[in-house]
Residue, then its C-alpha position, 0 to 999 in steps of 0.5 A: x507547543x510541540x505535538x505528542x510523539x504519536x501526532x508527529x507527522x514525518x515526511x520523506x527527506x527531500x534528498x531521499x525523495x529526489x533519489x526515489x523519483x529516479x527509480x523506474x515505476x513498474x517494479x514498485x507497482x509490481x511489489x505493491x500489487x504482490x502485497x495487495x494480492x496477498x492481503x486483499x484479493x482473496x477477501x474481496x466479495x465477488x460483487x466488488x470485484x465485478x465493479x473493479x474489473x478493468x479499472x485503473x488505480x494509482x497510489x501516489x506517495x506525495x512526499x516520496x515522489x512515488x506513483x504506483x499504477x495498477x488495475x483489477x483484472x481476472x480476480x487480482x491486482x496487476x501492475x501497469x506501466x505508468x498511465x496518463x490517467x487512472x480511474x481513481x488516484x489516492x494520494x497521501x504522504x508516506x507517513x499517513x499511508x503507514x498510519x492507515x496500514x497500522x490502523x492508527x488513523x482512518x481514511x475519513x479522518x485523513x480525508x477531512x484533514x486534507x492529508x489523504x486525497x482522492x481524484x477521479x471516480x468518486x463512486x469507485x472511491x467510495x466502493x473501495x473505501x467501504x469494501x476495505x472497511x468491511x474486510x478483516x485486515x491484518x494490522x501492519x506492524x513495522x516491528x515484524x519487518x525489522x531485520x532480526x524479525x525477518x531473519x528469525x522467521x526465515x530460520x523457522x522456515x528452514x526444515x529441521x536437519x537441513x544442511x548449512x551448505x554444500x558438503 
C-alpha cells in the first residue's frame, strides 16, 4: 500500500546532502536568523524574550546534514559560529520542517511520531513551542518563492517611470 501524496515523506538525496555538508555553517545561520527576525522577533512577548536572552539554539536538518546555530540577544536572533553544545536543539528532516512552516503538521504530532526531536533544556523547548503556538504566523507557501512569483514581486517594487538602465 502506498502513501497518499500528502503523506509521502521526501528526503534530501544523499549526493545533495554530501554537497550541503561541505558548505560553511555561518552563512546559513545568518540567513535563518534574518528570516526569524523578519517573521518572529517583533511578535515575541517581552517575558518570552527575557527567558530566551543569551540562550543558544540549534536547528539541525538531519537528511541535509545542515546545522544552524543562533542565539537570542538584545531582542533579536543572532547567528553564531558553530558551537559545541546548544541550550536547545531541534532536529528533523527538511520535509518535516517544511510541513511545520506550511502548518500541515503540528510539532506535537511530529514529536510523538519521532520525526521531530528536541535535545537540551526541556523547559526552554516547551517555552519556545508554546510561544510559537500563541503567535499568528504567516504560512510558508512554496508557490510564493517560485522564480516567476519572485520576479513579479520585484517588478511591482520598481517605481513607475523608472528607467531600464543607463542612458
